[in-house]
C-alpha positions in Angstrom: -99.6 27.7 6.0 -100.4 24.3 7.4 -98.5 25.1 10.6 -100.4 28.4 11.0 -103.7 26.7 10.6 -102.7 24.1 13.2 -101.7 26.8 15.6 -105.0 28.6 15.2 -106.9 25.4 15.9 -104.8 24.8 19.0 -105.5 28.4 20.2 -109.2 28.0 19.6 -109.3 24.7 21.4 -107.4 26.2 24.3 -109.9 29.1 24.6 -112.9 26.7 24.6 -111.2 24.5 27.2 -110.4 27.5 29.4 -114.0 28.7 29.2 -115.3 25.3 30.1 -112.9 25.1 33.0 -114.0 28.3 34.6 -117.6 27.3 34.3 -118.8 29.4 31.4 -121.6 27.9 29.4 -120.5 27.0 25.8 -123.1 27.7 23.2 -123.6 24.7 21.0 -125.8 25.4 17.9 -128.9 23.3 17.5 -130.2 22.0 14.3 -131.8 24.4 11.8 -134.8 24.9 14.1 -137.4 22.8 15.8 -139.9 23.0 13.0 -139.5 21.2 9.7 -139.5 23.0 6.4 -142.4 21.7 4.3 -143.5 21.7 0.7 -146.7 23.8 0.3 -149.3 22.0 -1.8 -151.4 24.1 -4.2 -149.4 27.3 -3.6 -146.9 28.6 -6.1 -144.3 31.4 -5.7 -144.6 34.0 -8.5 -142.0 36.7 -8.8 -143.9 39.9 -9.7 -140.7 42.0 -9.6 -137.0 41.1 -9.6 -133.7 42.8 -9.9 -134.4 45.1 -7.0 -131.6 46.5 -4.9 -132.0 45.3 -1.3 -135.8 45.7 -1.1 -137.1 46.1 2.4 -140.9 46.6 2.5 -144.0 46.8 0.4 -147.3 48.7 0.6 -150.4 48.4 -1.6 -152.1 51.4 -3.1 -155.9 51.5 -3.7 -155.4 51.7 -7.5 -153.6 48.4 -7.6 -150.0 49.7 -7.6 -147.5 48.3 -5.2 -144.8 50.5 -3.6 -141.4 48.9 -2.8 -138.6 50.5 -0.8 -135.0 49.8 -1.8 -132.4 50.3 1.0 -130.1 52.4 -1.1 -132.8 55.1 -1.1 -135.2 54.5 -3.9 -139.0 54.1 -3.7 -140.2 51.9 -6.6 -143.6 51.2 -8.2 -145.0 47.9 -9.5 -147.9 48.4 -11.9 -149.8 45.7 -13.7 -147.2 43.2 -12.6 -144.3 45.2 -14.0 -141.6 47.2 -12.1 -141.5 50.7 -13.4 -138.1 51.9 -14.5 -138.4 55.4 -12.9 -138.3 55.5 -9.1 -140.5 57.9 -7.2 -139.0 61.4 -7.1 -138.6 63.4 -3.9 -137.4 60.7 -1.5 -135.4 62.4 1.3 -131.6 62.1 1.4 -131.0 58.6 2.8 -127.8 57.6 4.5 -127.3 53.9 3.5 -125.0 52.5 6.0 -124.8 48.9 7.3 -128.4 47.8 8.1 -129.7 51.4 7.5 -131.2 53.0 4.4 -134.7 53.5 3.1 -136.7 51.0 5.1 -140.4 50.8 5.9 -143.4 52.2 3.9 -147.0 52.2 5.3 -150.2 53.9 4.2 -152.4 55.9 6.5 -155.5 54.0 7.5 -157.6 56.7 5.8 -155.3 56.9 2.8 -158.2 57.1 0.3 -159.4 60.3 2.0 -156.1 62.0 3.0 -153.4 60.5 0.7 -150.7 60.3 3.4 -148.0 57.6 3.2 -145.2 57.2 5.7 -141.6 56.3 5.2 -138.8 55.4 7.6 -135.2 55.9 6.7 -131.8 56.6 8.2 -130.3 60.0 8.0 -127.1 61.6 9.1 -126.2 64.6 11.2 -123.1 65.7 13.1 -123.7 63.2 15.8 -124.1 60.2 13.6 -127.0 58.2 11.9 -130.5 57.6 13.1 -134.1 56.8 12.0 -136.4 59.5 10.7 -140.0 59.3 9.6 -141.7 61.5 7.1 -145.2 61.5 5.7 -145.9 62.7 2.2 -148.4 62.5 -0.7 -147.7 60.6 -3.9 -148.7 62.6 -6.9 -147.5 62.2 -10.5 -144.8 59.7 -9.3 -143.4 62.3 -6.8 -143.5 62.7 -3.1 -145.1 66.1 -2.3 -146.2 68.0 0.8 -143.6 66.3 2.9 -143.8 66.6 6.7 -141.2 65.4 9.2 -143.0 63.2 11.8 -140.2 61.9 14.0 -136.4 62.2 14.4 -134.5 59.7 16.5 -132.5 61.2 19.3 -129.6 60.7 19.8 -128.2 59.7 16.5 -125.2 57.4 16.9 -122.1 56.3 14.9 -122.9 52.6 14.7 -124.5 51.1 11.6 -126.9 48.5 12.8 -130.1 47.7 14.9 -132.2 50.4 13.5 -135.5 48.5 13.9 -137.7 50.8 11.8 -141.1 49.0 11.4 -144.1 51.4 11.5 -147.8 50.6 11.9 -151.1 52.1 12.9 -153.3 50.5 15.5 -157.1 50.3 15.4 -157.4 53.7 17.1 -155.2 55.4 14.6 -152.1 55.8 16.7 -148.7 55.5 14.9 -146.0 53.2 16.3 -142.3 53.2 15.3 -139.9 50.5 16.4 -136.3 51.4 17.2 -133.4 49.1 17.9 -130.6 49.4 20.4 -128.1 50.5 17.8 -125.5 48.1 19.2 -125.3 50.1 22.5 -127.5 47.7 24.4 -127.5 49.4 27.8 -129.4 52.4 26.2 -132.5 50.2 25.8 -133.1 50.6 29.5 -132.7 54.4 29.5 -136.0 56.2 29.3 -134.9 59.7 28.4 -134.1 58.9 24.7 -135.3 56.8 21.8 -132.9 53.9 21.6 -134.4 50.4 22.1 -137.9 51.7 22.3 -141.3 51.4 20.6 -142.6 55.0 19.9 -146.3 55.9 19.9 -147.5 59.1 18.2 -150.5 60.8 16.7 -150.5 60.5 12.9 -149.0 64.0 12.6 -146.1 63.4 15.1 -147.7 64.9 18.2 -147.2 62.9 21.5 -150.4 61.5 22.8 -151.3 62.8 26.3 -152.1 59.3 27.5 -148.7 57.8 26.6 -147.3 56.0 29.6 -145.2 57.7 32.3 -142.5 55.0 32.4 -140.2 56.6 35.0 -141.4 58.7 38.0 -138.8 61.3 37.1 -140.0 61.7 33.6 -143.1 63.2 32.0 -144.8 61.1 29.3 -142.6 60.9 26.2 -142.8 59.3 22.8 -141.8 55.9 24.3 -144.6 53.4 24.6 -142.5 50.4 25.6 -138.7 49.9 26.2 -136.1 47.2 26.7 -136.0 46.1 23.0 -133.0 44.9 21.0 -134.1 45.2 17.4 -137.8 45.0 16.4 -138.2 44.3 12.7 -141.7 42.8 12.7 -144.9 44.5 14.0 -148.5 43.8 13.2 -151.9 44.5 14.8 -153.9 41.4 15.6 -157.1 42.2 13.7 -159.3 40.1 16.1 -158.1 41.6 19.4 -156.5 44.9 18.4 -153.3 44.0 20.3 -149.9 44.9 18.8 -147.6 42.0 18.3 -143.9 42.5 17.6 -140.9 40.3 17.1 -137.2 41.2 17.7 -133.8 39.8 16.9 -132.0 38.1 19.8 -128.2 37.6 19.9 -127.3 34.1 18.6 -130.7 32.8 19.9 -133.5 34.4 21.8 -135.5 35.9 19.0 -138.8 36.9 20.7 -142.5 37.5 19.9 -144.1 40.0 22.3 -147.5 41.5 22.7 -147.0 45.2 23.6 -148.5 46.8 26.7 -148.1 50.4 27.6 -145.1 51.2 29.8 -143.8 47.6 29.9 -140.1 46.7 30.0 -139.3 43.9 27.7 -136.0 43.2 29.3 -133.1 43.7 26.9 -130.2 43.5 27.8 -131.0 42.5 31.5 -132.8 39.3 30.5 -132.6 37.3 27.3 -132.7 33.8 25.9 -129.8 34.6 23.7 -126.0 34.4 24.4 -122.9 36.3 23.2 -121.9 35.7 19.7 -119.1 33.1 19.0 -118.2 32.3 22.7 -121.7 31.7 23.9 -121.3 33.5 27.3 -124.3 34.7 29.4 -125.8 38.1 28.8 -127.3 40.1 31.6 -128.9 38.4 34.6 -130.5 35.4 33.0 -133.9 34.8 31.4 -136.3 36.1 34.0 -136.5 39.1 36.3 -139.4 40.6 38.2 -140.9 43.6 36.4 -139.7 42.5 33.0 -142.0 40.8 30.4 -141.5 37.3 29.1 -142.0 36.7 25.4 -145.0 34.7 24.3 -142.8 32.8 21.9 -139.0 32.5 21.3 -136.6 30.9 18.9 -133.4 29.2 20.0 -131.4 29.2 17.8 -132.3 32.4 16.0 -134.2 32.5 12.8 -133.4 36.2 12.3 -137.1 37.2 11.9 -138.2 40.1 9.7 -141.6 41.2 8.7 -144.9 39.9 10.1 -148.6 39.7 9.2 -151.8 38.1 10.4 -153.6 36.3 7.6 -157.3 37.2 7.4 -158.1 36.1 3.8 -159.7 33.0 2.3 -157.2 32.2 -0.6 -155.4 29.5 1.3 -157.4 26.8 3.1 -156.6 26.4 6.8 -154.4 29.5 7.0 -156.9 32.1 8.2 -156.1 33.4 11.6 -152.5 32.3 11.5 -149.4 34.5 11.9 -146.6 34.7 9.2 -143.1 35.7 9.9 -140.1 36.0 7.4 -136.8 34.4 8.3 -133.6 36.0 7.0 -131.3 33.2 8.4 -133.2 30.2 7.0 -134.6 31.9 3.9 -138.1 30.6 4.6 -141.6 31.7 5.6 -142.6 30.8 9.1 -146.3 30.0 9.8 -147.4 30.1 13.4 -150.7 28.6 14.5 -152.4 30.5 17.2 -154.8 29.9 20.0 -155.8 33.3 21.4 -152.5 35.0 22.5 -150.6 31.7 22.4 -148.5 30.1 19.7 -149.3 26.4 19.6 -147.3 25.2 16.6 -144.8 26.3 14.0 -144.3 25.3 10.4 -141.7 26.5 7.9 -142.9 26.9 4.3 -140.8 26.7 1.2 -137.0 26.3 1.0 -134.3 28.7 0.0 -136.6 31.4 -1.2 -134.1 34.0 -0.2 -133.7 36.2 2.9 -137.3 37.1 3.6 -137.3 40.7 4.7 -141.0 41.4 4.7 -144.4 39.6 4.5 -147.7 41.3 3.9 -151.2 40.5 2.9 -152.4 42.3 -0.2 -155.9 43.7 -0.8 -156.5 40.7 -3.1 -156.3 38.4 -0.1 -152.9 36.9 -1.2 -149.6 36.9 0.7 -146.6 38.7 -0.6 -142.9 38.4 0.4 -139.9 40.6 -0.1 -137.0 38.2 -0.5 -133.4 39.0 -1.7 -134.0 41.1 -4.9 -137.6 40.1 -5.5 -141.2 40.6 -4.6 -143.0 37.2 -4.5 -146.7 36.5 -4.6 -148.0 33.3 -3.0 -150.4 32.3 -5.7 -152.9 29.5 -5.2 -152.3 26.9 -8.0 -155.8 25.5 -8.2 
């Protein structure tokens, strides 16, 4: 066994030496980020639900209940601080595979009037697996009046990079983020949904003013393209602009502000490198006609979930952007100056892989981390 281990080390050393000899850049991991993780004074983490199975997202109902998606395919309800035993009935058949499953949940901006809630999930057909979006009404702990809003085409065999955040902008348009599904070149192909952000009316119709991205194409569902895996999206409440973040490969996580028809570069340009061997991807970090991120992380923090804070519960936090980190199991706070990120701070340590972060109607922040939903409760 000792001889085998020694042989493996020699092979690895030889590979690294060869790469260095031929001029390939070797990726050397940095420390755990450029921002220090700090202790948050006067804020306590309170678990309001635990024992969940891979929770992914939360939404807040007007009656005080909280909806939570579980990746295996269950929609759960938290009521009066207690997780109800019975999941919501009527959830569509979900194909839980790799990073896929029951993912985002969002309420219609006029939910009090129309009762529509929206779910993203992965479903299977003869081609493979892909993202679908339904809307439905929650009545007597059951999803009723279900309508299919969107089906990703094509469905593919691979089990990762589904993206799958959904949001409404201030004009009422619905946006759906879709990853490259591990077939990165597809992110630059306009004629299908892979590696795109989709823009629809709330009933699934394609807006007539969607951008015509390619002269050979009519306007489609695609609003932007060239994305790797967008798992955070939020509307800046002060400007109305849509901010997203996406996973980079071993570095190069990005924050972008979406503009209609813009190419965000993947995989032609990126600040990330190939896993393990650290070789260059694409053509570099810049190219004419492709957007630069407004902020990036090298090394990656594996961002997921994002919200702008508008409340008054936490002194000095109003107007700042919050992002969950899967890799470092922390909450990232970004101080903003207009459309620029001017500083970063990491809050709490080892809270679990933060999948989602939202502001509740009570003005408090909530995180989905590992098997819990956590409330950031002021301790004064």
